[in-house]
C-alpha positions, 0 to 999 in steps of 0.5 A: 944750520941743523936745528938746536934745542933750547937745552943745547942753546942754553948749555952752549954759552962759553962766557955766561954762567949757568944761571945767566944762560937759564935766565936769557930769553930765546927769540920770541919766534923761536918755534918758527926758526927757519933753521935751513936758512941760517948759518948761525942763530943770533938775536937780541934778548927780548928781556934785556935789549942791551944784550944779544946772543950768538950761537953756531953749530960746530962739529964739537957741538954748539958754541954760544957767546953772550954779547952786550952793548958797551957802557960808552955810547957810540959816537960816529958821524959815519953814514953807513956801517958794515955788519961784520957778522952778516957782511951787510951794509946798514945805516949807521943807526942799524949797526951796534957795537957789541962786546963779549965779556970774558968767561970766568972771574975776569968777565964777572969783573967787567973785562 
């Protein structure tokens, strides 16, 4: 992945307000990001552990999506789960369901 600047990342989010994007915390080790090893940049917000962010670089420019842990807790007796982003199996406690709120008024209403 080609390196992204903080400004590119913050302006890439399609389902976050400019204020939300300005307030999100980048990964703690952002300065040491191994860009050449990444297909996408994903992290849990250090300031809001129930929120995560995902950014990919496209020809049109970077695209970011803000994610959140749904209000309803996950109740599953499954022993292992498969991360649908990195396609890696994890113990069920190592995978969390995240939802992307819609952009605009509908997203602000919780949709």
